[in-house]
C-alpha positions as CSV (number, residue, x, y, z in Angstrom):
1,M,-42.0,80.5,-75.0
2,S,-44.9,78.2,-75.3
3,T,-45.7,76.9,-78.7
4,A,-49.4,77.2,-78.1
5,T,-49.5,80.9,-79.2
6,K,-47.9,82.5,-82.1
7,P,-45.5,85.3,-81.0
8,A,-45.2,88.6,-82.8
9,R,-42.7,88.6,-85.7
10,P,-39.3,89.9,-84.6
11,A,-38.6,93.5,-85.6
12,M,-35.4,92.5,-87.4
13,V,-37.3,90.5,-90.0
14,E,-38.3,92.9,-92.7
15,T,-39.5,90.5,-95.4
16,P,-41.4,87.2,-95.2
17,V,-39.3,84.1,-94.8
18,T,-40.5,81.2,-96.9
19,T,-40.5,77.8,-95.2
20,E,-39.3,76.1,-98.4
21,L,-35.7,75.2,-98.1
22,P,-33.1,75.8,-100.8
23,P,-32.4,72.8,-103.1
24,E,-29.1,72.0,-101.4
25,E,-30.9,71.9,-98.0
26,A,-34.0,70.1,-99.3
27,S,-31.7,67.3,-100.6
28,R,-30.8,66.5,-97.0
29,F,-34.4,65.1,-96.5
30,R,-34.2,62.9,-99.6
31,L,-33.2,59.3,-99.5
32,G,-29.4,59.3,-99.3
33,P,-26.9,56.6,-100.2
34,R,-27.3,54.8,-96.9
35,G,-31.1,54.6,-97.4
36,L,-30.5,53.2,-100.9
37,V,-28.0,50.6,-99.7
38,L,-30.4,49.6,-96.9
39,I,-33.4,49.2,-99.3
40,G,-31.2,47.3,-101.8
41,T,-30.0,45.0,-99.0
42,L,-33.6,44.3,-98.0
43,V,-34.6,43.5,-101.6
44,V,-31.7,41.1,-102.0
45,W,-32.6,39.5,-98.7
46,L,-36.2,38.9,-99.7
47,V,-35.1,37.4,-103.0
48,L,-32.6,35.0,-101.3
49,R,-35.3,34.1,-98.8
50,L,-37.6,33.0,-101.6
51,V,-34.8,31.1,-103.3
52,L,-33.0,29.5,-100.3
53,G,-35.7,29.6,-97.7
54,G,-35.6,26.7,-95.2
55,Q,-32.0,25.9,-95.9
56,W,-29.0,26.4,-93.5
57,T,-31.3,27.9,-90.9
58,L,-29.6,26.1,-88.0
59,A,-33.0,25.1,-86.5
60,I,-32.9,22.4,-83.8
61,G,-35.7,20.8,-81.7
62,R,-36.5,21.9,-78.2
63,S,-34.8,18.8,-76.7
64,D,-32.0,18.6,-79.3
65,L,-28.4,19.5,-78.3
66,T,-25.4,20.7,-80.2
67,G,-21.8,19.8,-79.4
68,V,-21.4,23.1,-77.6
69,H,-24.4,22.3,-75.4
70,E,-23.0,18.9,-74.6
71,N,-19.7,20.4,-73.7
72,L,-21.5,22.9,-71.4
73,N,-23.4,20.0,-69.8
74,A,-20.1,18.3,-69.2
75,L,-18.7,21.4,-67.6
76,N,-21.7,21.5,-65.3
77,D,-21.1,17.9,-64.4
78,W,-17.4,18.6,-63.7
79,V,-18.3,21.5,-61.5
80,G,-20.7,19.4,-59.5
81,E,-18.1,16.7,-59.0
82,N,-15.3,19.0,-58.1
83,R,-17.1,21.7,-56.2
84,N,-15.5,20.6,-52.9
85,S,-12.1,19.7,-54.3
86,S,-11.2,22.3,-57.0
87,P,-9.1,25.2,-55.4
88,I,-11.1,27.9,-57.3
89,F,-14.3,26.6,-55.7
90,L,-12.8,25.5,-52.4
91,Y,-11.1,28.8,-51.6
92,F,-13.1,31.3,-53.6
93,F,-16.6,30.6,-54.9
94,N,-17.6,28.4,-51.9
95,Y,-16.6,31.1,-49.5
96,I,-18.7,33.6,-51.4
97,Q,-21.6,31.2,-51.4
98,I,-21.2,30.7,-47.6
99,G,-21.0,34.4,-46.9
100,V,-23.9,35.4,-49.1
101,E,-26.1,32.6,-47.8
102,G,-25.2,33.6,-44.3
103,L,-26.3,37.2,-44.9
104,G,-29.5,36.0,-46.5
105,S,-30.2,33.6,-43.7
106,F,-29.6,36.4,-41.1
107,F,-32.2,38.7,-42.7
108,T,-34.6,35.8,-43.3
109,A,-34.4,34.8,-39.6
110,L,-34.8,38.4,-38.6
111,F,-37.9,39.2,-40.5
112,S,-39.4,36.0,-42.1
113,H,-38.9,32.8,-40.2
114,T,-36.5,30.6,-38.3
115,D,-35.9,26.9,-38.3
116,V,-36.9,26.2,-34.7
117,G,-40.2,25.9,-32.8
118,F,-43.0,27.7,-34.5
119,E,-40.6,29.2,-37.0
120,I,-41.3,32.7,-35.7
121,P,-38.8,35.3,-36.8
122,Q,-36.6,37.3,-34.5
123,I,-38.8,40.3,-35.2
124,G,-42.4,39.3,-35.4
125,W,-45.2,40.9,-37.4
126,L,-46.0,43.7,-35.0
127,G,-42.3,44.7,-34.6
128,T,-41.7,44.6,-38.3
129,T,-44.8,46.6,-39.1
130,V,-44.1,49.3,-36.5
131,L,-40.4,49.4,-37.5
132,L,-41.0,49.9,-41.2
133,T,-43.8,52.5,-40.5
134,F,-41.5,54.4,-38.2
135,L,-38.6,54.4,-40.7
136,A,-41.0,55.6,-43.4
137,W,-42.0,58.5,-41.2
138,A,-38.5,59.3,-40.0
139,V,-37.0,59.5,-43.5
140,G,-40.2,60.7,-45.2
141,N,-43.4,62.1,-43.8
142,V,-46.7,61.2,-42.3
143,R,-48.4,60.4,-45.6
144,V,-45.6,57.9,-46.6
145,A,-45.8,56.3,-43.1
146,A,-49.6,55.9,-43.5
147,L,-49.1,54.4,-47.0
148,T,-46.5,52.0,-45.6
149,L,-48.8,50.9,-42.8
150,V,-51.8,50.4,-45.0
151,G,-49.7,48.5,-47.6
152,L,-48.4,46.1,-45.0
153,L,-51.9,45.5,-43.6
154,V,-53.1,44.7,-47.1
155,I,-50.3,42.2,-47.6
156,V,-51.4,40.5,-44.3
157,S,-55.0,40.3,-45.5
158,Q,-53.7,38.8,-48.8
159,G,-52.3,35.9,-46.8
160,L,-48.8,36.6,-48.2
161,W,-47.0,38.1,-45.2
162,A,-44.4,35.2,-44.9
163,E,-43.7,35.3,-48.7
164,S,-43.4,39.1,-48.6
165,M,-40.9,39.0,-45.8
166,D,-38.9,36.4,-47.7
167,T,-38.7,38.8,-50.6
168,F,-38.0,41.7,-48.2
169,A,-35.1,39.8,-46.6
170,L,-33.5,38.9,-49.9
171,V,-33.8,42.5,-51.2
172,L,-32.2,43.8,-48.0
173,A,-29.3,41.4,-48.3
174,A,-28.7,42.3,-52.0
175,V,-29.1,46.0,-51.5
176,L,-26.7,46.0,-48.5
177,L,-24.1,44.3,-50.7
178,A,-24.8,46.7,-53.5
179,L,-24.4,49.8,-51.2
180,L,-21.2,48.4,-49.5
181,I,-19.6,48.1,-52.9
182,G,-21.5,50.7,-55.0
183,L,-21.2,53.7,-52.8
184,P,-17.4,53.6,-52.5
185,L,-17.0,52.9,-56.2
186,G,-19.4,55.8,-57.0
187,I,-17.5,58.2,-54.8
188,W,-14.2,57.1,-56.4
189,A,-15.6,57.5,-59.9
190,G,-17.0,60.9,-59.0
191,T,-13.6,62.2,-57.7
192,N,-11.3,60.5,-60.2
193,D,-11.6,61.0,-64.0
194,R,-9.6,57.9,-64.9
195,V,-11.7,55.6,-62.7
196,H,-14.9,57.2,-64.2
197,K,-13.7,56.5,-67.7
198,I,-12.9,52.9,-66.9
199,I,-16.1,52.1,-64.9
200,T,-18.6,53.8,-67.2
201,P,-18.3,51.2,-70.0
202,V,-18.6,48.4,-67.4
203,L,-21.8,49.9,-66.0
204,D,-23.2,50.3,-69.6
205,F,-22.5,46.7,-70.2
206,M,-24.1,45.5,-67.0
207,Q,-27.2,47.6,-67.6
208,I,-27.9,46.3,-71.2
209,L,-28.0,42.7,-70.1
210,P,-31.5,41.1,-69.9
211,S,-32.2,39.8,-66.4
212,F,-32.4,36.2,-67.6
213,A,-28.8,36.3,-68.8
214,Y,-27.6,36.2,-65.2
215,L,-29.4,33.1,-64.1
216,A,-27.7,30.1,-65.7
217,P,-24.0,31.2,-65.2
218,L,-24.6,31.9,-61.5
219,V,-26.3,28.5,-61.1
220,L,-23.2,26.9,-62.6
221,L,-21.1,28.7,-59.9
222,F,-23.4,28.5,-56.9
223,M,-26.0,25.9,-57.6
224,I,-29.8,26.4,-57.1
225,G,-30.6,28.3,-53.9
226,P,-30.6,31.7,-52.2
227,A,-26.9,32.4,-52.9
228,P,-27.1,32.7,-56.8
229,A,-30.4,34.6,-56.3
230,I,-28.8,37.2,-54.0
231,V,-25.6,37.4,-56.2
232,A,-27.7,37.9,-59.3
233,T,-29.8,40.5,-57.6
234,W,-26.7,42.3,-56.4
235,I,-25.1,42.4,-59.8
236,F,-28.3,43.5,-61.4
237,A,-28.9,46.3,-58.8
238,V,-25.5,47.7,-58.2
239,P,-25.0,49.9,-61.4
240,P,-27.6,52.6,-60.6
241,V,-26.0,53.5,-57.2
242,I,-22.5,53.6,-58.7
243,R,-23.6,55.7,-61.6
244,L,-25.8,58.2,-59.8
245,T,-23.3,58.6,-56.9
246,A,-20.6,59.5,-59.3
247,H,-22.9,61.8,-61.3
248,G,-24.1,63.6,-58.1
249,I,-20.5,64.3,-57.1
250,R,-19.3,65.3,-60.6
251,Q,-22.2,67.8,-61.1
252,V,-21.1,69.9,-58.1
253,P,-20.2,73.3,-59.7
254,A,-16.5,73.9,-60.4
255,T,-16.7,77.3,-58.7
256,T,-17.8,75.6,-55.5
257,R,-14.9,73.2,-55.7
258,E,-12.5,76.0,-56.3
259,A,-13.8,78.0,-53.4
260,V,-13.4,75.1,-51.0
261,D,-9.9,74.3,-52.3
262,S,-8.9,77.9,-51.7
263,L,-9.5,77.3,-48.0
264,G,-6.8,74.7,-48.0
265,V,-9.0,71.7,-47.1
266,S,-7.9,68.1,-47.7
267,G,-9.6,65.9,-50.2
268,L,-11.4,64.0,-47.5
269,Q,-12.6,67.2,-45.9
270,R,-13.9,68.5,-49.2
271,L,-15.7,65.2,-49.8
272,R,-17.4,65.2,-46.4
273,A,-18.2,68.9,-46.1
274,V,-19.1,69.8,-49.7
275,L,-19.3,67.1,-52.3
276,L,-21.4,64.5,-50.5
277,P,-23.9,66.9,-48.9
278,M,-24.5,68.6,-52.3
279,A,-24.8,65.2,-54.0
280,K,-27.0,63.8,-51.3
281,R,-30.3,63.9,-53.2
282,T,-28.8,62.3,-56.3
283,V,-27.2,59.6,-54.2
284,V,-30.5,58.8,-52.5
285,I,-32.1,58.6,-56.0
286,G,-29.4,56.1,-56.9
287,I,-30.3,54.0,-53.8
288,N,-34.0,54.2,-54.8
289,Q,-33.1,52.8,-58.3
290,T,-31.0,50.1,-56.7
291,I,-33.8,49.0,-54.4
292,M,-36.3,48.9,-57.3
293,A,-33.9,46.9,-59.5
294,A,-33.3,44.5,-56.6
295,L,-37.0,43.9,-56.1
296,S,-37.5,43.3,-59.8
297,M,-34.6,40.8,-60.0
298,V,-35.5,39.0,-56.8
299,T,-38.9,38.1,-58.2
300,I,-37.2,36.7,-61.4
301,A,-34.6,34.9,-59.3
302,A,-37.4,32.6,-58.1
303,L,-36.4,30.5,-61.1
304,I,-33.0,29.7,-59.4
305,G,-34.2,29.2,-55.9
306,A,-35.2,32.5,-54.4
307,P,-38.2,32.1,-52.1
308,G,-41.0,34.7,-51.6
309,L,-43.5,36.4,-53.9
310,G,-41.5,35.7,-57.0
311,L,-42.0,32.0,-56.4
312,V,-45.7,32.5,-55.9
313,V,-46.1,34.4,-59.2
314,T,-43.7,32.1,-61.1
315,Q,-45.5,28.9,-60.1
316,A,-48.9,30.5,-61.0
317,L,-47.7,31.7,-64.4
318,Q,-46.3,28.3,-65.2
319,S,-49.6,26.7,-64.3
320,L,-51.6,29.5,-66.0
321,D,-53.3,30.3,-62.6
322,V,-54.2,33.9,-63.3
323,G,-56.0,34.5,-60.0
324,T,-53.0,33.4,-57.8
325,A,-50.6,35.3,-60.0
326,F,-52.8,38.4,-59.7
327,N,-52.8,38.2,-55.9
328,G,-49.0,37.7,-55.8
329,G,-48.5,40.5,-58.3
330,V,-50.6,42.9,-56.2
331,A,-48.3,42.2,-53.2
332,I,-45.2,42.8,-55.3
333,V,-46.7,46.1,-56.5
334,I,-47.4,47.1,-52.9
335,L,-43.8,46.4,-51.9
336,A,-42.6,48.3,-54.9
337,I,-44.8,51.4,-54.1
338,I,-43.6,51.3,-50.4
339,F,-39.9,51.1,-51.4
340,D,-40.3,53.8,-54.0
341,R,-42.3,56.3,-52.0
342,V,-40.1,56.0,-48.9
343,T,-36.8,56.5,-50.8
344,T,-38.3,59.3,-52.9
345,A,-39.5,61.1,-49.8
346,A,-36.0,60.6,-48.3
347,S,-34.4,62.2,-51.4
348,M,-36.8,65.2,-51.2
349,R,-36.2,65.6,-47.5
350,S,-32.4,65.6,-48.1
351,E,-32.8,68.3,-50.8
352,L,-34.9,70.5,-48.4
353,A,-32.3,70.0,-45.7
354,V,-29.5,71.1,-48.0
355,R,-31.4,74.2,-49.2
356,S,-32.5,75.3,-45.7
357,G,-29.2,74.5,-44.1
358,K,-31.0,72.7,-41.3
359,T,-30.8,69.0,-40.7
360,S,-33.2,68.8,-37.8
361,V,-35.2,70.8,-35.3
362,R,-35.8,70.1,-31.6
363,G,-39.4,69.1,-32.0
364,R,-38.6,66.5,-34.6
365,R,-35.8,65.1,-32.6
366,I,-38.2,64.6,-29.7
367,A,-40.8,63.0,-32.0
368,V,-38.1,60.7,-33.5
369,G,-37.1,59.7,-30.0
370,V,-40.6,58.8,-29.0
371,G,-41.1,56.9,-32.2
372,A,-37.9,54.9,-31.6
373,V,-39.1,54.0,-28.1
374,V,-42.5,52.8,-29.4
375,T,-40.7,50.8,-32.1
376,L,-38.5,49.1,-29.5
377,V,-41.6,48.2,-27.4
378,A,-43.3,46.7,-30.4
379,I,-40.2,44.7,-31.3
380,Y,-40.0,43.5,-27.7
381,L,-43.7,42.4,-27.7
382,S,-43.2,40.6,-31.0
383,R,-40.4,38.6,-29.5
384,T,-42.2,37.7,-26.3
385,M,-45.9,37.5,-27.2
386,L,-47.4,35.1,-29.7
387,W,-50.2,37.5,-30.7
388,A,-47.6,40.1,-31.6
389,A,-45.3,37.7,-33.4
390,T,-47.8,36.2,-35.9
391,P,-49.9,38.2,-38.4
392,P,-53.4,38.9,-37.2
393,T,-56.5,37.5,-38.9
394,L,-57.9,40.1,-41.3
395,P,-60.6,40.0,-43.9
396,D,-59.6,37.7,-46.7
397,V,-58.5,40.1,-49.4
398,G,-56.2,37.5,-51.0
399,G,-59.1,35.2,-51.7
400,L,-61.1,38.1,-53.1
401,L,-58.2,39.1,-55.4
402,T,-57.7,35.5,-56.5
403,T,-61.4,35.1,-57.3
404,V,-61.5,38.5,-59.1
405,G,-58.5,37.6,-61.2
406,D,-59.9,34.2,-62.2
407,S,-63.4,35.7,-62.9
408,V,-62.0,38.6,-65.0
409,S,-59.8,36.2,-66.9
410,S,-62.7,33.8,-67.6
411,W,-65.1,36.7,-68.5
412,T,-62.6,38.3,-70.8
413,Q,-61.8,35.2,-72.6
414,T,-65.5,34.4,-73.0
415,N,-67.0,37.8,-73.8
416,L,-64.2,39.7,-75.3
417,S,-62.6,36.9,-77.3
418,F,-63.9,38.5,-80.5
419,L,-61.7,41.5,-79.7
420,T,-58.7,40.0,-77.9
421,Q,-58.4,37.0,-80.2
422,N,-58.9,38.9,-83.4
423,L,-56.2,41.5,-82.3
424,R,-53.9,38.7,-81.3
425,D,-54.4,36.6,-84.4
426,H,-54.1,39.6,-86.8
427,V,-50.9,40.9,-85.3
428,T,-49.5,37.4,-85.0
429,N,-50.4,36.2,-88.5
430,D,-50.0,39.4,-90.4
431,V,-46.9,40.9,-88.8
432,L,-45.1,38.6,-86.3
433,N,-45.2,35.4,-88.3
434,P,-43.9,36.9,-91.6
435,L,-41.2,38.8,-89.7
436,E,-40.2,35.7,-87.8
437,A,-40.3,33.6,-90.9
438,L,-38.0,36.0,-92.7
439,L,-35.4,35.8,-89.8
440,T,-35.7,32.2,-88.9
441,G,-36.4,30.8,-92.4
442,S,-33.5,32.5,-94.2
443,P,-30.0,31.0,-94.3
444,W,-28.0,32.1,-91.3
445,F,-25.3,33.6,-93.4
446,V,-27.8,35.7,-95.3
447,V,-29.3,37.1,-92.1
448,G,-25.8,37.6,-90.7
449,A,-24.7,39.5,-93.8
450,V,-27.8,41.8,-93.5
451,L,-26.9,42.5,-89.9
452,V,-23.4,43.3,-90.9
453,V,-24.6,45.8,-93.5
454,V,-26.9,47.4,-90.9
455,G,-24.0,47.6,-88.5
456,Y,-21.8,49.3,-91.2
457,L,-24.5,51.8,-92.1
458,A,-25.0,52.6,-88.4
459,G,-21.3,53.0,-87.4
460,R,-18.9,52.1,-90.2
461,W,-16.3,49.3,-90.0
462,R,-15.9,49.2,-86.2
463,T,-19.6,48.5,-85.7
464,A,-19.7,46.1,-88.7
465,L,-16.7,44.1,-87.2
466,L,-18.6,43.9,-83.8
467,V,-21.6,42.5,-85.7
468,V,-19.5,39.9,-87.4
469,V,-18.1,38.7,-84.0
470,A,-21.6,38.7,-82.5
471,V,-23.1,36.7,-85.4
472,G,-20.3,34.2,-85.2
473,L,-20.8,33.8,-81.4
474,M,-24.6,33.3,-81.8
475,V,-24.0,30.7,-84.5
476,W,-21.4,28.9,-82.4
477,L,-23.6,28.8,-79.3
478,G,-26.1,26.7,-81.2
479,V,-29.3,28.6,-80.6
480,W,-29.3,30.8,-83.7
481,N,-32.9,30.0,-84.7
482,D,-34.3,30.7,-81.3
483,A,-32.2,33.9,-81.2
484,M,-33.8,35.1,-84.4
485,A,-37.3,34.3,-83.1
486,T,-36.5,36.4,-80.0
487,L,-35.1,39.2,-82.3
488,A,-38.3,39.2,-84.4
489,A,-40.5,39.7,-81.3
490,T,-38.1,42.3,-79.9
491,V,-38.1,44.3,-83.1
492,L,-41.9,44.3,-83.4
493,A,-42.3,45.4,-79.8
494,T,-39.7,48.1,-80.3
495,V,-41.4,49.5,-83.4
496,I,-44.7,49.8,-81.5
497,V,-42.9,51.4,-78.6
498,M,-41.3,54.0,-80.8
499,V,-44.7,54.8,-82.5
500,L,-46.2,55.3,-79.0
501,G,-43.1,57.2,-77.9
502,L,-43.2,59.7,-80.8
503,V,-46.9,60.3,-80.5
504,L,-47.1,60.7,-76.7
505,G,-43.5,62.1,-76.4
506,V,-44.2,64.9,-78.9
507,W,-47.5,65.6,-77.2
508,M,-45.9,65.8,-73.8
509,G,-43.0,67.8,-75.0
510,R,-45.2,70.4,-76.6
511,S,-47.7,70.7,-73.7
512,T,-46.8,71.1,-70.1
513,T,-50.4,70.2,-69.1
514,V,-50.2,66.8,-70.8
515,D,-46.8,66.2,-69.4
516,K,-48.0,66.9,-65.8
517,I,-50.9,64.4,-66.4
518,V,-49.0,61.6,-68.2
519,R,-45.6,61.7,-66.5
520,P,-46.7,60.5,-63.1
521,V,-48.4,57.5,-64.8
522,L,-45.2,56.7,-66.6
523,D,-43.2,57.1,-63.4
524,A,-45.5,54.7,-61.6
525,A,-45.3,52.2,-64.4
526,Q,-41.5,52.2,-64.1
527,T,-41.7,51.1,-60.5
528,M,-43.4,47.8,-61.3
529,P,-41.2,44.7,-61.5
530,A,-41.1,43.0,-64.9
531,F,-43.0,39.9,-63.7
532,V,-46.1,42.0,-62.9
533,Y,-46.7,43.0,-66.5
534,L,-47.2,39.4,-67.6
535,V,-50.2,38.8,-65.4
536,P,-53.0,41.0,-66.9
537,F,-52.0,40.2,-70.5
538,L,-51.9,36.5,-69.7
539,A,-55.6,37.0,-68.6
540,L,-56.4,38.9,-71.8
541,F,-54.5,36.9,-74.5
542,G,-53.6,33.6,-73.0
543,A,-50.1,32.0,-73.1
544,T,-48.9,33.1,-76.5
545,R,-46.0,35.1,-78.1
546,F,-48.4,38.0,-78.5
547,T,-48.8,38.2,-74.7
548,A,-45.0,38.6,-74.3
549,I,-44.9,41.3,-77.0
550,V,-47.7,43.3,-75.4
551,A,-46.1,43.1,-72.0
552,A,-42.8,44.2,-73.6
553,V,-44.5,47.2,-75.2
554,V,-46.0,48.3,-71.9
555,Y,-42.8,47.7,-70.1
556,A,-40.5,49.5,-72.6
557,A,-42.8,52.4,-73.5
558,P,-42.5,54.6,-70.3
559,P,-38.7,55.2,-70.6
560,A,-38.9,55.8,-74.3
561,I,-41.8,58.2,-74.1
562,K,-40.2,60.2,-71.3
563,I,-36.8,60.4,-73.2
564,I,-38.5,61.7,-76.4
565,A,-40.7,64.2,-74.4
566,D,-37.6,65.6,-72.7
567,G,-35.8,65.9,-76.1
568,I,-38.8,67.7,-77.6
569,S,-39.2,70.1,-74.6
570,Q,-35.5,71.0,-74.7
571,V,-35.5,72.5,-78.2
572,A,-34.3,76.0,-77.8
573,P,-37.2,78.6,-77.5
574,T,-35.4,80.9,-79.9
575,T,-35.5,78.2,-82.6
576,M,-39.2,77.7,-82.0
577,E,-39.8,81.4,-82.2
578,A,-37.9,81.6,-85.5
579,A,-40.0,78.8,-87.0
580,Q,-43.2,80.4,-85.8
581,S,-42.2,83.9,-87.1
582,S,-41.5,82.3,-90.5
583,G,-45.1,81.1,-90.7
584,S,-44.5,77.4,-90.0
585,T,-47.5,75.4,-89.1
586,A,-47.6,73.2,-86.0
587,W,-47.0,70.1,-88.2
588,Q,-44.0,71.7,-89.9
589,M,-42.5,72.7,-86.5
590,I,-42.9,69.1,-85.3
591,T,-41.5,67.4,-88.4
592,K,-39.0,70.0,-89.5
593,V,-37.7,71.4,-86.2
594,Q,-38.5,69.6,-83.0
595,I,-38.1,66.0,-84.2
596,P,-34.9,66.6,-86.2
597,M,-33.4,68.5,-83.3
598,S,-34.4,65.7,-80.9
599,A,-32.7,63.1,-83.0
600,K,-30.2,62.2,-80.2
601,A,-33.1,61.7,-77.7
602,I,-35.1,59.7,-80.2
603,G,-32.1,57.5,-80.9
604,L,-31.6,57.0,-77.1
605,A,-35.3,56.1,-76.8
606,A,-34.9,53.5,-79.5
607,N,-31.9,52.1,-77.7
608,Q,-33.6,51.9,-74.4
609,G,-36.8,50.5,-76.1
610,L,-34.8,47.7,-77.7
611,I,-33.1,46.7,-74.4
612,Y,-36.2,46.9,-72.3
613,A,-38.2,45.0,-75.0
614,L,-35.6,42.3,-75.3
615,S,-35.6,41.8,-71.5
616,M,-39.4,41.5,-71.3
617,V,-39.7,39.3,-74.4
618,V,-37.3,36.8,-72.9
619,I,-39.2,36.7,-69.6
620,G,-42.3,36.1,-71.7
621,G,-40.8,32.7,-72.5
622,M,-42.6,31.6,-69.3
623,V,-46.0,32.3,-70.9
624,G,-45.7,30.9,-74.4
625,A,-43.2,33.2,-76.0
626,G,-40.7,30.3,-76.5
627,A,-37.3,30.9,-78.1
628,L,-34.4,32.0,-75.9
629,G,-36.6,32.6,-72.8
630,Y,-37.9,29.1,-73.0
631,D,-34.4,27.7,-73.4
632,V,-33.2,29.4,-70.3
633,V,-36.2,28.3,-68.2
634,A,-36.0,24.7,-69.5
635,G,-32.2,24.6,-68.8
636,L,-32.8,25.6,-65.2
637,A,-35.6,23.0,-64.8
638,Q,-34.0,20.0,-66.6
639,L,-30.5,18.9,-66.0
640,D,-29.9,17.5,-69.4
641,L,-30.9,20.8,-71.0
642,F,-28.7,23.0,-68.7
643,G,-26.0,23.4,-71.4
644,K,-28.6,24.6,-73.9
645,G,-30.0,27.0,-71.3
646,L,-26.6,28.4,-70.5
647,A,-25.9,28.8,-74.2
648,A,-29.2,30.7,-74.5
649,G,-28.2,33.0,-71.6
650,L,-24.8,33.7,-73.2
651,T,-26.6,34.4,-76.5
652,L,-28.8,37.0,-74.7
653,V,-25.6,38.7,-73.6
654,V,-24.3,38.8,-77.2
655,M,-27.7,40.0,-78.5
656,G,-27.9,42.7,-75.9
657,I,-24.5,44.1,-76.8
658,L,-25.2,43.9,-80.5
659,L,-28.5,45.8,-80.2
660,D,-27.0,48.4,-77.9
661,R,-23.9,49.1,-79.9
662,V,-25.7,49.3,-83.3
663,T,-28.3,51.7,-82.0
664,Q,-25.8,53.8,-80.1
665,A,-23.6,54.0,-83.2
666,A,-26.6,55.0,-85.4
667,T,-27.5,57.7,-82.9
668,D,-24.0,59.1,-82.6
669,R,-23.6,59.2,-86.4
670,S,-27.0,60.8,-87.3
671,R,-27.4,63.4,-84.5
672,D,-25.1,66.0,-86.1
673,R,-26.5,65.6,-89.6
674,S,-30.1,65.6,-88.6
675,A,-30.2,68.5,-86.1
676,P,-31.1,71.8,-87.7
677,A,-29.3,74.9,-86.6
678,L,-30.4,78.5,-86.4
679,V,-28.4,80.6,-88.8
680,K,-28.4,84.2,-90.0
681,R,-29.5,84.7,-93.6
682,P,-28.9,87.8,-95.8
683,R,-30.9,90.9,-95.1
684,G,-31.4,90.0,-91.5
685,Q,-33.8,87.1,-92.1
686,L,-33.9,84.1,-89.8
687,G,-33.9,80.7,-91.3
688,L,-33.8,77.1,-90.2
689,V,-31.2,74.8,-91.7
């Protein structure tokens, strides 16, 4: 029942029920032992920061190296010298590199360019445009096809067709590898409990790693070029299709499985006839998520040699060219929208086909046949006619977007500086700097001890032991001070994300109208690659740490808001009715019922907010955020700093695991204690405990 109207009091309640809880229940909302320990730890930390501040901070200069960094540099030198003689490279990694580069070169030559003559691809502009539009219609509908056609024409008018096709080719190569490996693994995990238990923690680990963490290790193995870019994109993009394929198969009702088994079918027949058809929509959603993850990673992989739109945006960001970055960002957004709408339409069509029991009709088959013929003719023309092979000359939308981006940036910095600079300076000076000074200016062992206490409070000794190991690794890797600076920005961004998440999430969870308005906006925001978020805030706030924090908030807020909204909306209607019948106000129902009963969802939102914020804060190293993100980028650009960049990437892995495990442990420990339950009280009264 909706919470907007107050239902009639149930007949079974004969006397008013007070909303005041008994003393033993009210004590649950008081500060417990864990809260006292946490506050005491923070007080001791502040005192030690005043007494020992500036000592044993492990701070080093941007160009300084530790022994570990020098050893990693030596490892990089050894790999370079022995790449063509060491058996592990000669018979394993080099073959992977050759195969991956061959696959990437095939798709590049097919859609982007060749190395002969006019460098015209095997399928020119007209053939590619008609082919993609036809596929959008075949798997989706006319509106999706029209969107695809318009989007491709806009990219041509931006002057970014060749760069877009480079990105498209790399995405195709990475997604093909992801599907070839991910779909069989997902099916196996969906039909085998043991495999599912083994592979789930691996997928969890892969999905908590920031994208920057993949770059330096893969450069060490495959050098700068398309190969590490495709491999990084494949690793980053494969978890969703595995997870969602397994989930789709495992959610098939047990009664359906039993009914099929009673017919005496084999395991393969059951998979082909029942499990896969019923899981088809979920599998297609997994493919959608894999494609979107691949597009996001390909743009970031420009730092390790991936051509295309990511390179355009990366070079523009590094030179603070807002207009060019804006133009490239718009092209990335257009590709993201096309990929998302086409695969979403495909998932909806598959669901309708399953419900109706019809896979096609005669009229549609004829239309598909005609469309295929038209597509083949367009491909033939693009291979034989120069006018069909090269993009046409259209109005210069790219120049307009570049000019608009530069003009808006200049106007904003000139006329809104009183607002943007004041906001930036106040947050930086009053919040970020003190928090960063506390983390980076305290002795490393003091901060480490605080983290261990937090780990113990979150999940007892097992989590505390994991924190000890993580702290030790971060100290050993030699970038402790930069790690703490990254942690400060991540924590601040996550706090803002959770405030937004609670406000908007509760509002959406309590109002279906608000949910219908806000959710599509959040869904659209989640389709945008991470790089895109930096461009508008670079124009507003310049190259600063605050820019990275704002981008991290906007990037991490949508999933957190949606998770909290779902948790609030799933509170049992009977519980809400009981609270209303006892005379609870709307504020009491939110604070005493809905939020406590959504503790698990809120904990999950905090977990996802931290991971998303960490990923974006690190990417912000390209626009002034410094710390670990800067170390990774500098290591990729300067050979003598490669060891430090690799250490920073490994530190990101450790930090991602640390944040994920601590927040997961806190969620698991608190959800049972914080969730109220509906119980019967004497004399037939209903009460919330």
